[in-house]
N, C-alpha and C positions, 0 to 999 in steps of 0.2 A: 097183316100186310100194312105197309106204309101208305099214307095218303098222299105222298109226294111221287109224281110220275118220274120215271128214270130220265137221265140226261139224254139218252139215245135209245131209240127203239125202232125195230124194223118189222114189217109184216111178212117178209120172206123167210120161210123156214130154213133156208140154207145159210142165213146170216148168223153170226155169233151174237148179234144184238136182238135176236128173236126171242120172245118170251110169251108162250101161249097163255099162261095164267093172267098176265097183265092185259093182254089183248082181249081176253074173255070179259074183263071188267068194263071194257070200252074206254077208248081214249078220244078226247076232244082236242082238236088242234086249231089254233088261230094263227094264221101266217099273215104278217103285215096288216093286222087289223081285220082280216076277213076269215070267217070260220070256214075251214076246208074239210071235205069228207073223202078226198081221194089221195091222201098222203101215204106213200109207201114206206118212207123212213124219215126220221127227223133227228136233229141234234140241237139241243137248246144252247149249250155253251159255245158252239161254233156258229150258230145262227143260220142253219140251212135246213131245207126239206127236199125230199125227192118225190116227184109226182109223175104219173104216167103222161106220155105225150100221145094223145089221140088213141087210136086202136092199133098202132104199130107194134110189132113184136120183133124181138131180136132173134138171132139164129137158134137160140135154145127154147124159143116159144114163150119167153118172159116179156112182159110189157117194156117198151122203151121208156126210160125215165129221164127227167130233166132235173138238174140240181139247181135250186134257186136259193139265193141268200137274202136274209131279212130278219125281222123280229119274229121269234117263235114262242108261242104260249101254249102250254099243254095242261090238261086236267083230266081226271077220271070222270066218266059219264055216270057212274053209279053213285057219285056224291050228290048231295042235295043242292049245293051251290056251285055256280060257275064263276069264272073270273069276272070282275066288274068291268063295265065298259069304261074306256078312257076318253 
């Protein structure tokens, strides 16, 4: 497997960007300089993340999400090193 995380990844099994093998390795996400643990989907090249909004659910029972734009840094948690602080 590659040590470079994909440009886009989702935790929703219905998405075409879902990959169970990559999620099993563990993904670390830093958004606008803050490490986040509640990211549902991200895209590095377009610079956005989707995160849940409280405990609200949509009509299909999925969490309501908010798309926020900013700087996205991603790494695998099973690696020894993490991105350096800037």
